[in-house]
BAFI-3210 file (N, C-alpha, C; in Angstrom, 3 decimals, decimal comma, padded with zeros to 6 digits):
// residues 315
n [1|2|3|4|5|6|7|8|9|10|11|12|13|14|15|16|17|18|19|20|21|22|23|24|25|26|27|28|29|30|31|32|33|34|35|36|37|38|39|40|41|42|43|44|45|46|47|48|49|50|51|52|53|54|55|56|57|58|59|60|61|62|63|64|65|66|67|68|69|70|71|72|73|74|75|76|77|78|79|80|81|82|83|84|85|86|87|88|89|90|91|92|93|94|95|96|97|98|99|100|101|102|103|104|105|106|107|108|109|110|111|112|113|114|115|116|117|118|119|120|121|122|123|124|125|126|127|128|129|130|131|132|133|134|135|136|137|138|139|140|141|142|143|144|145|146|147|148|149|150|151|152|153|154|155|156|157|158|159|160|161|162|163|164|165|166|167|168|169|170|171|172|173|174|175|176|177|178|179|180|181|182|183|184|185|186|187|188|189|190|191|192|193|194|195|196|197|198|199|200|201|202|203|204|205|206|207|208|209|210|211|212|213|214|215|216|217|218|219|220|221|222|223|224|225|226|227|228|229|230|231|232|233|234|235|236|237|238|239|240|241|242|243|244|245|246|247|248|249|250|251|252|253|254|255|256|257|258|259|260|261|262|263|264|265|266|267|268|269|270|271|272|273|274|275|276|277|278|279|280|281|282|283|284|285|286|287|288|289|290|291|292|293|294|295|296|297|298|299|300|301|302|303|304|305|306|307|308|309|310|311|312|313|314|315]
n.u [-092,614|-090,325|-086,507|-084,672|-081,580|-079,486|-077,053|-076,117|-075,724|-073,921|-073,032|-073,424|-075,239|-077,433|-078,459|-077,850|-079,712|-081,730|-080,069|-080,241|-082,969|-083,953|-082,798|-083,614|-085,756|-085,411|-084,296|-081,758|-078,489|-075,990|-073,753|-071,850|-071,135|-069,080|-067,722|-064,040|-062,204|-061,652|-059,422|-059,942|-061,024|-058,817|-056,087|-056,305|-056,544|-057,894|-060,681|-064,021|-066,834|-070,166|-072,182|-069,795|-069,140|-071,670|-071,692|-069,577|-070,417|-072,748|-071,741|-071,398|-070,182|-067,799|-067,003|-064,834|-064,438|-061,837|-062,204|-064,939|-065,045|-062,968|-061,714|-060,836|-062,167|-065,172|-065,273|-065,082|-067,728|-069,347|-069,515|-069,794|-072,678|-075,166|-079,175|-080,378|-079,418|-079,037|-079,218|-078,756|-077,666|-075,128|-072,252|-072,102|-072,960|-071,308|-071,974|-071,620|-071,816|-074,475|-075,956|-075,457|-077,367|-080,096|-082,595|-082,232|-081,018|-082,446|-082,436|-082,708|-083,883|-083,793|-085,993|-089,001|-088,985|-088,932|-087,769|-085,611|-083,179|-079,773|-077,152|-077,761|-080,697|-081,918|-081,573|-082,076|-085,008|-085,773|-084,564|-084,965|-087,792|-089,928|-093,359|-093,602|-091,843|-090,382|-089,997|-088,405|-088,094|-086,150|-084,932|-082,320|-080,257|-078,544|-077,998|-077,991|-080,098|-082,403|-083,638|-086,909|-089,628|-090,204|-091,764|-093,143|-093,452|-095,182|-093,590|-094,651|-093,165|-092,139|-092,527|-090,307|-088,707|-085,511|-082,520|-081,137|-083,386|-085,573|-083,645|-083,672|-086,258|-087,004|-084,860|-085,959|-088,351|-087,990|-086,636|-089,213|-090,521|-088,511|-088,179|-090,949|-090,647|-088,875|-089,844|-092,210|-090,626|-089,579|-092,049|-092,619|-094,043|-093,970|-094,588|-093,567|-093,162|-091,656|-089,505|-090,202|-089,098|-088,512|-087,135|-087,406|-087,695|-086,515|-083,255|-081,420|-078,576|-074,806|-073,708|-072,053|-068,818|-070,300|-073,140|-073,852|-073,485|-074,427|-076,781|-077,229|-079,076|-081,026|-084,428|-086,363|-087,303|-086,076|-083,699|-083,720|-084,785|-082,495|-080,384|-081,840|-082,132|-079,298|-078,794|-078,023|-075,640|-073,973|-074,163|-075,194|-073,151|-071,181|-069,510|-068,023|-068,006|-066,120|-064,944|-062,063|-061,859|-062,268|-064,063|-064,827|-068,322|-070,307|-073,874|-076,241|-078,728|-081,788|-084,182|-086,600|-087,878|-090,660|-090,501|-090,461|-087,578|-084,474|-082,102|-079,324|-079,420|-077,615|-076,341|-075,772|-077,586|-077,288|-079,362|-080,844|-079,236|-079,984|-079,067|-079,430|-079,382|-079,898|-082,511|-083,935|-087,385|-087,455|-085,523|-083,185|-083,339|-080,619|-080,046|-078,135|-074,857|-071,419|-067,978|-064,708|-062,634|-063,799|-066,375|-069,600|-072,609|-075,184|-076,324|-076,497|-074,752|-072,594|-072,014|-071,635|-068,969|-067,882|-066,899|-069,394|-068,775|-070,076|-070,396|-070,503|-071,323|-073,306|-071,735]
n.v [078,936|080,519|079,608|081,391|082,809|084,471|087,245|089,380|092,854|095,275|097,258|098,922|098,486|098,558|097,752|095,254|093,526|093,127|091,573|089,399|088,958|088,213|085,181|084,253|083,838|081,864|082,013|081,450|082,356|083,107|084,995|087,489|090,570|093,079|096,466|096,761|096,154|098,688|100,616|101,157|102,699|103,939|102,211|102,211|099,544|097,174|096,946|094,836|094,781|095,662|093,686|092,078|090,915|089,586|087,988|086,092|084,752|083,001|081,330|082,532|083,093|086,008|088,558|091,168|093,663|096,129|097,658|097,661|096,738|095,564|092,948|090,127|090,309|090,539|087,843|086,023|086,503|086,153|083,115|082,809|082,977|083,718|084,831|086,994|090,340|092,300|095,131|096,864|099,420|100,716|100,907|102,740|100,600|099,347|098,959|096,399|095,093|095,159|094,566|091,816|089,757|087,553|088,156|090,658|093,889|095,045|097,558|098,658|101,753|104,526|105,837|107,638|107,824|109,780|111,530|112,654|110,932|110,068|110,262|110,600|110,381|109,310|111,437|113,883|114,685|114,652|116,925|118,467|118,365|116,608|115,255|112,877|109,897|107,168|104,048|102,423|100,004|099,678|098,853|099,078|101,380|103,017|105,282|107,433|106,247|106,117|104,438|102,132|101,985|099,623|099,119|101,017|102,374|103,891|105,819|107,420|110,092|111,102|113,414|113,996|112,007|110,886|110,965|108,666|106,503|107,173|105,754|102,909|102,008|102,857|100,835|097,794|098,159|097,936|095,790|094,005|094,811|094,205|091,932|090,981|092,186|090,435|088,326|089,247|088,885|086,472|085,250|086,458|088,140|091,022|094,596|097,420|101,104|103,896|106,416|110,255|112,243|114,911|117,430|118,255|117,735|116,785|116,421|114,483|115,471|114,922|114,639|117,430|119,257|121,828|122,007|120,393|121,803|124,209|126,931|129,548|131,415|130,645|129,768|128,655|125,632|125,133|124,734|122,692|120,629|119,950|118,966|117,087|115,249|114,845|113,359|109,732|110,509|112,373|114,113|116,847|120,222|123,267|126,310|126,808|129,366|130,050|131,975|132,788|130,903|128,501|126,522|123,647|121,881|118,949|118,418|116,480|116,252|117,891|120,057|122,166|125,658|127,614|131,253|134,724|137,130|138,355|138,143|137,566|135,920|132,586|133,132|131,773|130,656|129,161|127,479|125,837|123,323|122,805|123,823|125,846|127,378|130,628|131,544|132,771|133,641|132,044|129,051|126,806|123,701|122,445|118,420|116,731|116,479|117,016|117,496|118,894|116,041|114,703|111,966|111,833|113,790|113,675|116,842|117,715|115,997|116,690|119,243|119,471|118,756|121,091|124,607|127,035|130,086|133,145|135,213|133,103|132,043|130,213|129,566]
n.w [172,828|173,954|174,071|175,999|176,252|178,759|178,598|180,957|181,683|183,628|186,411|189,665|192,922|191,781|189,561|190,926|192,331|189,668|187,994|190,487|190,371|188,218|188,368|190,500|189,144|187,633|184,456|182,404|182,641|180,920|181,094|182,408|181,717|183,448|184,848|185,220|188,041|190,433|191,873|195,928|198,617|201,165|200,584|198,776|197,248|194,454|194,432|193,575|191,672|192,559|191,022|190,362|192,206|193,235|191,030|190,694|192,897|192,292|190,665|187,931|185,244|183,791|182,981|182,179|180,031|179,241|176,524|174,878|172,316|171,475|169,366|170,760|172,767|171,762|169,998|172,101|174,160|171,391|171,575|174,104|173,613|173,773|173,365|173,886|175,468|178,430|179,523|182,565|184,847|183,411|180,860|177,904|174,987|172,279|168,575|167,440|169,533|171,030|168,782|169,158|169,981|169,156|169,644|170,869|172,396|176,002|177,664|181,037|182,530|184,983|184,635|183,423|180,244|177,099|179,293|181,679|180,156|180,362|182,666|185,834|186,971|188,862|190,973|188,965|189,163|191,609|192,293|190,116|191,521|190,998|190,995|190,047|189,005|187,532|185,887|183,172|180,389|177,427|174,323|173,126|170,589|168,673|170,103|172,956|175,203|174,029|172,223|171,198|173,377|175,171|178,066|180,075|183,777|185,895|189,025|192,346|193,759|197,015|198,867|200,875|200,578|199,048|197,079|197,816|199,075|196,700|194,065|195,879|195,658|193,247|191,929|192,606|191,690|189,041|188,719|188,322|186,638|184,363|184,346|183,696|180,953|180,059|179,429|178,156|175,381|175,508|175,221|172,729|171,930|172,165|172,004|170,261|171,125|169,419|170,670|171,078|168,627|169,593|170,781|173,558|176,134|179,099|180,936|182,369|183,390|183,771|187,205|188,733|190,406|190,167|189,573|191,776|194,260|196,336|196,193|198,196|198,068|196,190|196,222|199,286|198,566|196,120|197,364|198,940|197,333|196,381|198,160|199,127|196,451|196,387|197,772|199,294|197,958|195,221|197,328|198,116|198,552|199,997|200,828|203,522|205,921|208,325|211,034|210,571|209,104|205,818|204,672|202,709|202,851|203,211|202,976|203,675|204,518|205,530|206,357|205,458|206,996|207,199|207,825|208,632|208,608|209,355|208,671|206,013|203,300|203,651|206,474|210,041|212,251|215,409|217,656|220,700|220,147|217,698|213,806|212,020|208,515|207,136|204,701|202,207|203,030|204,988|207,092|206,582|207,933|209,399|208,987|208,915|208,146|206,881|207,672|206,562|206,647|208,462|209,525|208,602|210,184|212,821|213,357|216,436|217,805|216,135|216,846|219,564|219,421|217,955|217,687|216,021|214,682|215,734|212,966|211,397|208,472|204,805|201,878]
ca.u [-091,912|-088,300|-085,586|-083,861|-080,152|-079,118|-076,108|-076,817|-074,441|-074,662|-072,138|-073,761|-075,629|-078,785|-078,168|-077,797|-081,438|-082,430|-080,017|-080,989|-084,281|-083,868|-081,833|-084,836|-087,415|-084,918|-084,215|-080,526|-077,801|-074,898|-072,255|-071,875|-070,101|-069,599|-066,597|-062,818|-061,709|-060,742|-058,806|-061,043|-060,976|-057,664|-055,295|-056,604|-057,174|-058,531|-062,559|-064,822|-068,373|-071,239|-072,060|-069,023|-069,397|-073,138|-072,500|-069,271|-071,176|-073,642|-070,645|-071,786|-068,773|-067,850|-066,124|-064,400|-063,342|-061,435|-062,381|-065,599|-064,767|-061,934|-062,003|-060,639|-064,028|-066,203|-064,888|-065,439|-069,186|-069,983|-068,805|-071,453|-074,422|-076,393|-079,856|-080,808|-078,578|-080,291|-078,451|-078,573|-076,312|-073,334|-071,797|-072,488|-072,547|-070,865|-073,504|-071,095|-072,566|-075,562|-076,714|-075,120|-078,356|-081,437|-083,525|-081,718|-080,455|-082,807|-082,222|-083,431|-083,815|-085,398|-087,138|-090,130|-088,258|-088,286|-087,975|-084,317|-082,075|-078,948|-076,435|-078,359|-082,542|-083,141|-081,014|-082,400|-086,371|-085,913|-083,482|-086,708|-088,855|-091,083|-094,398|-093,809|-090,921|-090,634|-089,004|-088,893|-087,655|-086,095|-084,168|-081,261|-079,838|-077,437|-078,061|-077,934|-081,508|-083,507|-084,626|-088,144|-090,097|-091,448|-092,982|-092,772|-094,340|-094,760|-093,525|-094,589|-091,625|-092,238|-092,019|-089,048|-087,828|-084,313|-082,213|-081,147|-084,935|-085,946|-083,158|-084,211|-087,902|-086,319|-084,382|-087,076|-089,972|-086,860|-086,176|-089,870|-090,251|-087,425|-088,661|-092,371|-090,300|-088,126|-091,487|-092,720|-089,969|-089,878|-093,611|-092,999|-095,111|-093,523|-094,968|-092,555|-093,372|-090,918|-089,601|-090,317|-087,882|-088,338|-085,834|-088,731|-087,834|-086,004|-081,824|-080,372|-077,231|-073,803|-073,446|-070,286|-069,053|-071,001|-074,161|-074,189|-073,499|-075,884|-077,287|-078,570|-079,849|-082,359|-085,885|-085,945|-088,046|-085,345|-082,598|-084,370|-084,889|-081,187|-079,971|-082,208|-082,057|-078,044|-078,471|-076,669|-074,526|-073,033|-074,326|-074,625|-072,157|-071,065|-068,220|-068,746|-066,808|-066,593|-064,054|-061,160|-061,589|-063,648|-064,018|-065,915|-069,441|-071,079|-074,889|-076,946|-080,224|-082,175|-085,994|-087,479|-089,304|-091,166|-090,395|-089,899|-086,390|-084,152|-081,304|-078,660|-079,334|-076,472|-076,147|-075,744|-077,616|-077,468|-080,507|-081,263|-078,931|-080,163|-078,276|-080,167|-079,195|-081,698|-083,055|-085,635|-088,696|-087,209|-084,388|-082,751|-082,812|-079,623|-080,085|-076,683|-073,816|-069,604|-066,798|-063,731|-061,834|-064,852|-067,431|-070,667|-072,348|-076,059|-076,257|-076,674|-073,661|-071,375|-072,225|-070,745|-067,466|-067,307|-068,281|-069,806|-068,718|-071,065|-070,226|-070,215|-072,175|-072,726|-071,894]
ca.v [079,760|080,963|079,683|082,510|082,573|085,760|088,531|090,416|093,919|095,622|096,682|098,784|097,840|099,135|096,226|093,676|093,564|092,671|089,520|088,482|088,370|087,159|084,163|083,484|083,770|080,799|082,453|081,353|083,486|082,341|085,686|089,017|091,928|094,511|097,213|095,929|096,373|099,709|101,240|102,048|103,384|104,826|102,140|101,883|098,307|096,576|096,305|094,277|095,827|094,605|092,930|090,791|089,881|088,130|086,930|085,235|083,924|082,202|080,704|082,855|083,324|087,061|089,806|092,659|094,682|097,930|098,147|096,961|097,114|094,177|091,010|088,602|090,211|090,062|086,752|085,480|086,992|084,588|081,749|082,696|082,162|084,604|085,668|088,423|090,849|092,661|096,623|097,834|100,202|099,996|102,247|103,021|099,583|099,500|098,268|095,197|094,305|095,408|094,621|090,542|088,814|087,567|088,927|092,237|094,167|096,537|098,363|099,238|103,472|104,966|107,412|107,807|108,300|110,603|112,583|112,209|110,386|110,666|109,460|111,019|110,314|109,564|112,095|114,909|113,892|115,237|118,054|119,069|118,230|116,020|114,192|111,248|109,219|106,047|103,465|102,274|099,249|099,973|098,110|100,071|101,953|103,803|106,942|106,767|106,044|106,641|103,006|101,735|101,364|098,270|098,763|101,801|102,014|105,477|106,207|108,247|110,669|111,853|115,196|114,421|111,199|111,248|109,936|107,319|106,274|106,404|104,543|101,442|101,955|102,189|099,120|096,653|097,966|098,174|094,167|093,271|095,149|093,486|090,105|091,323|092,281|089,316|087,058|089,148|088,522|084,929|084,661|086,722|089,681|092,875|096,065|098,681|102,331|104,904|107,441|111,387|113,024|116,703|117,772|119,322|116,501|117,137|115,782|113,648|115,430|114,579|115,619|117,819|120,036|122,980|121,906|120,037|123,417|124,672|128,574|129,858|132,813|130,167|129,667|127,299|124,327|124,718|124,385|121,436|119,339|119,901|118,489|115,418|114,975|114,538|112,405|110,097|110,323|112,314|115,035|118,584|120,937|124,232|126,519|127,549|130,611|130,418|133,009|132,523|129,642|128,439|124,310|122,600|121,779|118,198|118,104|115,245|115,781|119,017|120,242|123,754|126,225|129,318|131,941|135,860|136,929|139,544|137,718|137,530|134,313|131,616|133,458|130,610|130,322|127,908|127,560|124,885|122,543|123,069|124,617|127,005|128,971|131,445|131,511|133,258|133,512|130,688|128,496|125,182|123,181|121,080|117,720|115,999|117,412|116,852|118,729|117,671|114,998|113,762|111,315|112,541|113,537|114,502|118,048|117,474|115,673|117,929|121,022|118,595|119,371|121,684|125,802|127,790|131,924|134,481|135,568|131,867|131,648|129,436|130,676]
ca.w [173,829|172,749|174,777|176,403|177,165|178,368|179,020|181,831|181,693|184,405|187,569|190,695|192,867|191,384|188,979|191,458|192,175|188,773|188,075|191,413|190,396|187,472|188,541|191,145|188,224|187,021|183,500|182,156|182,876|180,329|181,551|182,955|182,085|184,972|184,915|185,572|189,379|190,638|193,378|196,593|199,935|201,923|201,078|196,952|197,062|193,899|194,688|192,429|191,283|193,145|190,236|189,892|193,513|193,138|190,012|191,503|194,156|191,631|189,937|186,532|184,002|184,367|181,531|182,649|179,020|179,166|175,563|174,462|170,379|171,409|169,003|171,762|173,846|170,875|169,865|173,960|173,480|170,225|172,416|175,056|172,576|174,552|172,448|174,733|176,342|179,404|180,669|183,490|185,139|182,694|179,775|176,332|174,078|170,544|167,468|167,319|170,783|170,986|167,263|168,480|170,333|168,338|170,119|170,731|173,809|176,612|178,866|182,153|183,172|185,894|184,882|182,238|178,943|176,808|180,045|181,931|179,180|180,976|183,779|186,723|186,586|189,995|191,095|188,514|189,226|193,147|192,570|189,768|192,184|190,004|191,958|189,638|187,877|186,268|184,852|181,488|179,443|175,509|173,549|172,642|169,888|168,053|171,108|174,648|175,852|172,662|171,943|171,059|174,565|175,523|179,045|181,286|184,775|187,072|190,769|192,989|194,905|198,485|199,460|201,767|199,638|199,236|196,027|198,421|199,018|195,192|194,313|196,179|195,173|191,812|191,913|193,759|190,991|188,019|188,129|188,024|185,251|183,594|184,772|182,585|179,531|179,063|179,672|176,689|174,632|175,604|174,637|171,161|171,971|172,509|170,704|171,010|171,070|169,185|171,501|170,045|168,123|169,239|172,126|174,530|177,501|180,787|180,806|183,932|183,256|184,866|187,751|188,736|191,262|189,807|189,295|193,113|194,991|197,081|196,489|198,982|197,104|195,661|196,984|200,190|198,463|195,618|198,187|199,236|196,748|195,861|198,589|199,359|195,130|196,024|199,200|199,887|197,097|195,707|197,934|197,755|199,120|199,925|201,438|205,582|206,237|209,732|211,872|209,759|208,050|204,895|204,374|202,123|203,476|202,859|203,386|203,823|205,445|205,821|206,605|205,237|207,550|206,861|208,757|208,310|209,415|208,628|208,198|204,895|203,041|203,976|207,778|210,354|213,691|216,798|218,337|220,779|219,629|215,914|213,326|210,946|207,664|206,648|203,566|201,376|203,770|206,304|207,426|206,352|209,154|209,081|210,018|208,872|207,817|207,012|207,857|205,987|207,347|209,799|209,004|208,397|211,845|212,825|213,635|217,447|217,803|215,602|217,658|220,703|219,344|217,184|217,283|214,824|215,403|215,456|211,791|210,657|206,922|203,833|200,634]
c.u [-090,351|-087,904|-084,568|-082,689|-079,752|-077,908|-076,376|-075,120|-074,925|-073,334|-072,685|-074,403|-077,158|-078,960|-078,421|-078,766|-081,904|-081,688|-080,282|-082,697|-085,052|-083,468|-083,305|-085,631|-087,299|-085,100|-082,771|-079,772|-076,704|-073,684|-072,782|-070,800|-070,444|-067,878|-065,022|-063,070|-060,974|-060,831|-060,134|-060,190|-059,075|-056,610|-055,212|-056,472|-057,941|-059,966|-063,241|-065,883|-068,808|-071,563|-071,080|-068,783|-070,441|-072,338|-071,041|-069,412|-072,046|-073,365|-071,471|-070,450|-068,952|-066,735|-065,752|-063,400|-062,758|-062,398|-063,568|-065,623|-063,536|-062,033|-061,971|-062,431|-064,870|-066,196|-065,584|-067,383|-069,421|-070,016|-070,044|-072,947|-075,580|-077,314|-080,305|-079,469|-079,726|-079,112|-078,869|-077,032|-075,308|-073,383|-072,098|-072,061|-072,086|-072,053|-072,887|-071,877|-073,239|-076,718|-076,858|-076,313|-079,357|-082,179|-082,969|-081,325|-081,367|-081,721|-083,192|-083,199|-084,697|-085,284|-088,659|-089,586|-089,973|-087,440|-086,746|-083,235|-080,625|-078,257|-077,139|-079,659|-083,072|-082,661|-081,580|-084,255|-086,504|-085,438|-085,039|-087,384|-090,078|-091,723|-094,075|-091,859|-091,423|-089,517|-089,290|-087,344|-087,128|-085,244|-083,151|-080,467|-078,515|-076,398|-078,088|-079,728|-082,203|-084,137|-086,216|-088,461|-090,752|-092,278|-092,316|-093,723|-094,012|-094,798|-093,470|-093,530|-092,836|-092,176|-090,907|-088,328|-086,631|-084,119|-081,957|-082,192|-085,765|-085,288|-083,528|-085,123|-087,270|-086,407|-085,401|-088,268|-089,092|-086,730|-087,188|-090,190|-089,096|-087,874|-089,937|-091,184|-089,384|-089,470|-092,507|-091,897|-089,321|-090,681|-093,996|-094,090|-095,095|-094,288|-094,027|-093,330|-091,870|-090,767|-090,057|-089,241|-087,323|-087,354|-086,817|-088,772|-086,891|-084,774|-081,976|-078,431|-076,319|-074,197|-072,031|-070,489|-070,076|-072,042|-074,991|-074,608|-074,384|-075,701|-077,686|-078,957|-081,029|-083,406|-085,669|-086,338|-086,421|-084,205|-082,443|-083,824|-083,508|-080,348|-079,829|-082,189|-080,599|-078,083|-078,741|-075,526|-074,645|-072,696|-073,825|-073,959|-072,361|-070,208|-068,747|-067,426|-067,379|-064,958|-062,851|-061,066|-062,781|-063,094|-065,280|-067,032|-070,077|-073,046|-076,210|-078,701|-080,427|-083,824|-086,089|-088,437|-089,333|-091,146|-089,553|-088,589|-085,510|-082,940|-080,727|-078,693|-077,849|-076,197|-076,217|-076,398|-077,980|-078,089|-081,048|-080,709|-079,008|-078,955|-079,154|-079,637|-080,272|-080,796|-083,902|-086,813|-088,730|-086,052|-084,774|-082,634|-082,128|-079,796|-078,605|-075,941|-072,057|-069,094|-065,689|-062,951|-062,611|-065,951|-068,495|-071,836|-073,801|-075,866|-075,920|-074,603|-072,410|-071,102|-071,226|-069,124|-066,744|-068,087|-068,093|-069,698|-070,162|-071,275|-069,640|-071,352|-071,744|-072,840|-071,118]
c.v [079,699|080,216|080,647|082,101|084,153|085,926|089,465|091,531|094,861|096,113|097,467|098,303|097,645|097,724|094,902|092,935|092,512|091,610|089,008|087,928|087,615|085,632|083,059|083,137|082,516|080,910|082,404|082,531|082,817|083,438|086,494|089,738|093,153|095,221|096,693|096,569|097,610|100,258|101,628|102,162|103,824|103,429|101,495|100,469|098,207|095,933|095,825|095,199|095,061|093,900|091,519|090,329|088,735|087,285|085,872|083,898|082,933|081,675|080,836|083,090|085,137|087,614|090,738|093,276|095,823|098,107|096,568|096,671|095,717|093,215|090,212|088,903|089,733|088,330|085,463|086,036|085,800|083,443|081,837|082,275|082,659|084,636|086,589|088,987|091,997|094,173|097,258|098,505|100,428|101,505|102,088|101,470|100,095|098,894|096,861|094,227|093,931|094,852|092,714|089,570|088,548|087,787|090,544|092,455|095,258|096,543|098,764|101,341|103,855|106,227|106,704|108,575|108,281|111,295|111,688|111,352|111,087|109,803|109,607|111,156|110,413|110,904|113,818|115,289|114,532|116,143|119,082|119,559|118,079|115,424|112,845|110,591|107,599|104,788|102,537|100,807|099,272|099,449|099,105|100,285|102,437|105,563|106,457|107,267|106,822|106,069|102,975|102,037|100,545|098,402|100,290|101,968|103,038|104,755|107,323|108,979|111,750|112,533|115,200|113,120|111,787|110,866|108,601|106,302|105,825|105,542|103,327|100,923|101,320|100,818|097,927|096,749|097,713|096,462|093,518|093,381|094,768|092,094|090,099|091,470|091,263|088,072|087,268|088,908|086,701|084,493|085,042|088,048|090,784|093,899|097,204|100,028|103,427|105,873|109,017|111,726|114,205|116,472|118,732|117,934|117,844|116,166|116,041|114,219|114,853|114,623|116,083|118,660|121,434|122,790|120,772|120,830|123,889|126,498|129,231|130,819|132,619|130,208|128,586|126,147|123,901|124,432|122,486|120,387|119,466|118,880|117,094|114,743|114,237|113,512|110,942|110,136|111,088|113,431|116,547|119,164|122,530|124,891|127,705|128,085|130,360|131,042|132,933|131,450|129,470|127,266|124,213|121,913|120,181|117,914|117,553|115,238|117,481|118,988|121,383|124,242|127,455|129,906|133,258|135,949|138,167|139,330|137,419|136,050|133,804|132,110|132,185|130,746|128,973|128,717|126,273|123,222|122,263|124,057|124,846|128,356|129,026|131,602|132,284|132,824|132,535|130,363|126,817|124,858|122,285|119,634|116,597|116,541|116,798|117,670|117,762|117,210|114,186|113,419|112,391|112,325|114,380|115,794|118,236|116,654|116,249|118,915|120,475|118,948|120,347|123,516|126,575|129,663|132,517|135,137|134,484|132,127|130,569|130,086|129,454]
c.w [173,992|174,497|174,774|177,133|177,221|179,177|179,373|181,711|183,236|185,967|189,467|191,383|192,683|190,583|189,448|191,814|191,224|188,457|189,264|191,191|189,075|187,363|189,410|190,257|187,204|185,091|183,390|181,411|182,272|180,444|181,878|182,597|182,515|184,546|185,549|186,862|189,577|192,044|194,505|197,713|200,464|201,472|199,752|196,829|195,864|194,444|193,520|192,257|191,863|192,410|189,935|191,358|193,479|192,285|190,285|192,456|193,552|190,823|188,086|185,857|183,660|183,400|182,366|181,681|179,636|177,878|174,553|173,014|170,339|170,458|169,468|172,352|172,918|170,362|171,360|173,500|172,966|171,193|173,366|174,591|173,283|173,440|173,023|175,672|176,896|180,426|181,451|184,435|184,457|181,340|178,863|175,356|172,672|169,845|167,384|168,703|171,095|170,381|167,529|168,947|168,599|168,876|170,474|172,273|174,463|177,841|180,139|182,180|183,918|185,708|183,394|181,059|177,758|178,596|180,951|181,285|180,093|182,276|184,949|186,979|187,914|190,980|191,007|188,583|190,914|192,996|191,668|190,444|191,823|191,310|191,835|188,988|187,869|186,174|183,597|181,353|177,656|174,951|172,784|171,180|169,949|169,737|172,553|175,278|174,892|172,079|171,824|173,161|174,384|176,714|180,148|182,484|185,901|188,569|191,031|193,609|195,714|198,631|199,843|200,661|198,974|197,632|196,419|198,455|197,207|194,819|194,476|195,935|193,847|191,239|192,132|191,992|189,268|187,657|187,815|186,853|184,142|183,115|183,420|180,782|178,922|178,920|178,293|175,232|174,232|174,736|172,727|171,116|172,944|171,382|171,364|170,932|170,718|170,145|170,470|169,701|168,178|170,094|173,326|175,360|178,218|180,476|182,286|183,133|184,340|186,045|188,696|190,253|190,756|189,967|191,094|194,699|195,552|196,822|196,870|199,000|196,959|196,886|198,381|199,697|197,207|196,419|198,300|199,009|196,033|196,743|198,801|197,975|195,555|197,267|199,396|199,207|195,276|197,123|197,949|198,905|198,759|200,676|202,622|205,465|207,967|210,382|210,259|208,880|207,134|204,368|203,694|202,675|202,817|203,287|203,129|203,860|205,645|206,083|206,050|206,152|207,602|208,262|208,119|209,524|208,741|208,552|206,494|204,816|203,312|205,504|208,797|211,854|213,992|217,485|219,150|220,426|218,212|215,284|212,001|210,457|206,915|205,111|202,630|202,040|205,112|206,747|206,716|207,732|208,974|209,707|210,713|208,244|207,884|206,802|207,162|206,724|208,279|208,640|208,965|209,696|211,732|213,988|215,341|217,959|217,119|217,116|219,251|220,820|218,453|217,132|216,201|215,418|215,096|213,777|210,628|209,110|206,158|203,043|199,423]
res [m|r|d|i|r|i|l|f|m|g|t|p|d|f|a|v|e|t|l|k|t|i|l|e|n|k|f|k|v|v|g|v|i|t|a|p|d|r|p|a|g|r|g|r|k|l|k|a|s|a|v|k|e|f|a|e|l|k|k|i|k|v|l|q|p|t|n|l|k|d|e|k|f|i|d|e|l|k|t|l|n|a|n|l|n|i|v|v|a|f|r|m|l|p|k|v|v|w|n|m|p|e|y|g|t|f|n|l|h|a|s|l|l|p|d|y|r|g|a|a|p|i|n|w|a|i|i|n|g|e|q|k|t|g|i|t|t|f|f|i|d|e|k|i|d|t|g|h|i|i|y|k|e|e|v|d|i|n|k|d|d|t|a|g|i|l|h|d|t|l|m|v|k|g|a|q|l|v|i|k|t|i|k|a|i|q|n|d|a|v|t|v|i|p|q|p|e|n|s|d|f|k|t|a|y|k|l|n|r|d|n|t|k|i|d|w|q|a|d|m|q|t|i|h|n|l|i|r|g|l|s|p|y|p|s|a|w|c|q|l|q|n|n|d|d|i|e|n|v|k|i|y|h|s|h|p|v|e|e|m|h|a|h|a|p|g|k|i|i|i|e|d|s|v|i|k|v|a|v|k|n|g|y|m|i|l|n|k|l|q|l|p|g|k|k|a|m|e|s|k|a|l|l|n|g|y|t|f|y|r|d|a|k|m|s]
***
């Protein structure tokens, strides 16, 4: 059995669960690489990543390079003498880093590769209305999410799952798949599967202002999937036209109701303390939304202090 010495790379909470599980399974972690501290909050004070906070709590050496090719950083990596790199929710690595350890560098990705390569696999699986997604471990190579697959595991997506719910499910299952992968490497029992080279797969594009905006002319299920696929982060948004005001609004939770009506898509109807937005073949019931400068609120609470005028609409 191989003696495994792990260098772990990750930044957000999703990665913390894996690092925690690695330590619970008594594997040796010789160091952690994470993003530099960044300004956050109204005071713009420097804030450490979730991985850094956890690693320091566990007395693990932390490196925060701004340049992954920097010679001093590379020399410091060599002194750690890791023989396996594990990457979870981190940035693209140069070859000098991923090719360094004896047993390679593997990544945990939150999709069933080759589908949903890219930055936002959890979001896009829901946005696209998938009923299944999963997790994959694979050895890193020169490109993004293209390396040889070690293990894959399917996960069901329930019809009302949000990105937040699916994130937490994949976070836990992913940590266990990493342990399975480490043990296979430890026992020299890895059989890899090359990914297909064609381009006939779905992509997890980076989320931006354009692809997170709600199109109220779209069909009901498409709108519902977009809202839940972007909740709680970064959130779907649209413009609210209310009397003479036009404001950007974030929508965190909704549910569709099929019902025939004669309203134009986007028309807002307030009925029995419920906010309804007309769409094709029905309404989107808005359960939780956020106005500019306000915190996210349940619709009933919002209506206690905000007035929607008769001509109000979403666009």
